[in-house]
C-alpha angles and dihedrals in degrees: 000000000000106000117196122193112217124193109210119206103176092179128179142345112350092357096101092047096054095039091055088059092046090054091048089056093045091053093048093050091048089051094050093044098047095198101077132057133183132219114196127205116186124215121194095214124137138077098324088052089052094050088054101038106021094241135079096229138008117285092247091042095123092050090050091051097048093080094061130092094220144355124230113202125190108188143312129216139066138174113278096035116085113244094235090057096047090048103040098038095053122007099035093042089056093046091051102038091050094042092237090171097158120072115189120199117176112210101194126152108218125204108269095026119119117247118194097209124080099233098036113128140154093267098053100037103062115112141137122219117210104196124190101241111183111051138359116090090350095057091111092229118143144074144247111224132193088000113203093013129106089250090059113150130183123200122193112181126197114215119207114175122188090237093051096044097044097047095053089048094049089049090053092046091051090053093048090046093051094048096038092238135140119257122220123196117205122201142133104235097152092068104021096061098183113028100037095038085055089046091053094047092050091047088053091048096050092044090068089066090058107047090159091065118085109221138197133182128207139179109246094243092052091044090055090054093047091049085064102034101036112007093164091078092072122076109147115008128188120194145146129287096262099038091046090052094053100038095049091059087055085050091050089055090052092049098050108288139293091298087077098040113119130177141188127202106205136198097193096194089056091224087129134026118275121224129228124195146155106247100211096104130235097295093203092185091073099030113131095018096097096233102104115125109247096187094095090052089048092048089055087054088058088055089053090054090049090051091051089052098258095119094153089057091047088054092051091054091053089046091053091049089051092050090053089053093048095048090051093195101103106043133130119244094264088063093045098267139109101224129123125245094253092046091060090049092049090053094052088051091052094049090049089059088054094048 
C-alpha cells in the first residue's frame, strides 16, 4: 500500500468547506484504486490563527510540514488581516521554503462550463500555464525609504536568476515535448529592459536544446488580447510569476470562472512537499452558507494524483467534474445551480463510482 501523508491547511472563509469535498474525493479514489492510502493531518493556520496569535502559522510550521508528501491548502485571506500579511506569512513562505518553483495552472474548458467569448470551445481553450513560482516580481526584494515624508520612495525589485529562469523554462519544454505541443513564452522585453530581455534571451538559449518543440514569444499585453481573441494559439505557456498570476485569471474566466480554477505548486525534485490548492480565494462574503463551488478544490486533487503518478485517476476526477457540469443538475449558484457545496462533492463521488 502506497501511504501518502497529507498536511491539510483548510485556511479561511470557504477554504474548510471546499477542502472537505476534496478530501471526500481523495478518499473515494483511494478506495476505488486500492493501492494508495492517505493520512491527513490538519493545521489551524490562517487569518483566524493570526488574529489570535499574531502570526499566520506556528514558528516551527515549516519544520512541521517537511515530513509530509503534499500540502492541501483551502484558501487564505479574511477581513481584518491585510492581504500582504496573509499572503506573505503563509502561502509565499511555503512556496519559497519548499522551493515550489513550478506553478501549474490548467486552463481547460470542460463540456457544460460557461465560456464568456463567442467562439470559445473545448478544442481551442485547452492550455497549461507553467508559471515561475519562487522569484521574479514576487521575490520580496525592495525597500520603503523616508516612510511618511514627502520624499517617500518605494522600491519593488524583480529578481530573475539564471538558475530560476532556466529551470522553469526547461520544465515547460519537457512538458511540451512529452505532449507534442507548442510552447509560448510571455514577457515584456520592450519595456522591462533588463529582466525581460534576460528572460527572452534565456528562452532562446534553452529552445536550442528542444528543436522538436515549436515555440512562440509574445509580449504580455498582446498575449492578454490573444487569449480572448484567439485562445487556440496557446497550448503550453511559460511566464514569470506576476504575468502568470494575472493571465491565469483571464484563463479562468475563459474556462468557466474561478470556481473551476485549480493550481499546483510543485517541487519537481521532490526534496520538499508540493502544495495543491484552488485559487479562487477565501470568498468571505459567502463563507458558512454552504454554496461555495468545490470543483476547483477537487480539480486540484486531480493534480495531486497526477503528481503522485496516478495520472489515470487524475483524469477520472476531471471526467467526473465535467460530467457534473454537463448534467447541470447539481451545481452551486455561481455555475447557475442551487446545490450546496457538499451535494456537488457527493455527486462527484457518485460519478467516480460509475467511472
